[in-house]
N, C-alpha and C positions, 0 to 999 in steps of 0.2 A: 315627767316634764316631756314632753311632744316639743321633735324637729318641725319648724314652719314647711305646709306643704310645697312643694315648688312642680303645679304644673306646666304641660304640654307645652302649655306655652311661653311659660314663662322659660323652658329649658329651647325652644324653639328660637325667641328671644335674643338669650342667651348665649345661641350660636351664630347670631347676627352682628352680637358687641365682639364675638372672636372674630369676624370675620370682616369687621368694619375696622376691629383700630389698626389702624395703618402708623408708618412713620410720614407722621408730618413734614414737607421743607415749605411749604407755600402758603404763607399765614394771611390775612387779613387784618388790617391795624386796629379793631376792635378792640378792648379792655374787657378783660372778666370781670365780669359784674363782684361787685365788692362781696366779701366773706367767700367764692367761689373757691377760692387756692388755699384757701385756710379749710376749707372740708373735705376737700379730695386732697388735700396732707390725711388730716386724722380717718376719711377711708383707708387710705393707705398704711399707715400705719395698723390694720386689724388683717394688716400681713403676716405669714406663720415665721417665726424665727425661732433659730437652736437657741435651747435652754430659754427661751423664750427671756431672749437677748436683747431686743430691740435695738438695734445699730444702725436704724438707718438714722440720714442727717439730713435734714431738705434746706437748703439756703440759697435764700429768691434774692436773684442779682437787681438792681435800683438803680448803683451808676455806673454812669455810661462811661464812666472812666477806666472800671471795671470790667463789664458789657464790651467794648472794644480791645485792650488788654488778648481775652478771650476771642475775639473776630479777626486778629493777628497771627492768635497761636494756630487757628483755623487756618488763615490763610499759608502760613509758613507749612507747615504739616501736610495740609493738601497737596503745596508744590513739591512738594516732594514724595509724594505718593503720586503725582502726576511723574514725575521724573523715573521711578519705579517701573514704567509700565513702554513699551513699544509698540509699534504699529498700531492695526486695529484695534487695538487693545486703548492707549493711547488718547488716541481720537478718541474711540469713545466714553473714557471718562471724563475728559477736556469736556462735554456733551454735560454731564452728570451735575445736576444743583444736591449738594451733601449738605445743604444748612440752609435755617428762614433764624440766622443770626441777627441776620439786621432788618428781618421782616418782623420777628416774632415779638408780640408784645410783654411774653412774661420768658426771663430765663429762668429758668432753675437747675442747683448741680444737686447732687444728691449723694453724701458720703455716707461711710460706715466710718463708726467710730471703733477703731480695733485695740484701743483702750479699754473700752465699758468697761465695769464691772459686774453691770444689769447682768442674770441669770449666770455668776460667780462660776461662769466659765466650762457651765453643762450642755456636753458634746461635742468640744469643740479638739478636747484631746489628744481626738486621732484622725481631725478632718477640721482641721483649725478654719481651714478656707470656708468653713458654712455661713463665718459668719456676716461676710460679703457674699455668698448667696442668698444669703438672709434680706440683708439691702436691697439689693438686685431682683426681690422678689415683691419689694417692698414699691420700687419702679414698676414693675408693670400691675402691678394695684394701682397704683394711679393711672399710668395708663388707659387702662377700662372703666376704671370709674371718671376719668374726664373723656373719655371717648363715649360712654351713657349722657354724659352732657353736650353732645357733640360739639365739644372743645379737644381740640389735636391737637400732639406729640411729636415731636422728634427727638431723637437718641443721637447728638452730636458725638460720635467717637474718636475724627478725625482732629486728634487737637493734644497739645504738650503735658500729660496729668501733672505735673510736679510746676510747671509751669505757672498752669490754671489754681491749684492748689497754693501756691504760694501768691498769688496775685488773689486773691480769695479769701486770704491774712486766716484761715481758719486753724481751729486748736490744732496742736502734735498729737501723732495720731489716726488724725481723720484720714481717708485714704478713698477720691474720687472713683468713683462710683458711675455714674451717669452724669451730662452736663444735655439739658433737656430744653425746645422751644418751646414753646404753650401759648396757642391760644387758638380763631376758632381758623377749622383750612378754607383755601382760598378756591376749595376744588374740594368734589367728595368724592371716590370708587371702592372697590372693597378689593383691589387685583393694590399688591406692592406697587410704589413707582417702580425701581427696579425693576420689576419681570414687564412693567410696560414699558422704559426705553430700553430693552433688550435689552439687559444687562447679565443676567440671569433668568431662567423659568422655576417654574414650583417645581416641586419632587411629586412622586405620586406619594400620597400621605402611608398610603398600605404597607409600604415599602418599611416605615420607619420602628416597627412591631415585631423584637427576635425573641426565638425561642431559644432558649441554651438546657 
């Protein structure tokens, strides 16, 4: 059996997909079409996983009470983070929009099932953290699949993971990997928002390859 032929046009478009996959924090109110989120999760589940463990667990949060709890956790954690800065950095941090929790039509939490028996532990004896890495790969695959549909995602990491896990009432042994805001972007850009805001600039990508 021969594999698919990824021609030059496909490879060019794939590069554009990577370039335009941005962390979105400004969302339209429009809902996703019926069935799209489920399809994106199925595509994300094609991600590689250590020992074929497939440890990712996607949880869609529709309860306003639970969403509000996550928003409170973000706001408290964000205030603590702001207090860790001083001077110009504090002023600049205060101007950043670091989540789309109030606007995004979809809240999606991604967990790693650390007690999964799938894969029977293959490949994890010396690097058990690869289970969480596998779930992280699924997050990125979801992100790219969403971007290909014109849908944006924003990863909210400024929150208390233990609080959020408790509020979402997931099974024991599930570790929070990512909390995503998902929806149609209010604006489009191929440049990271934090770069546009002047918080940080992109490094020279050619310097990221080392030889030993």
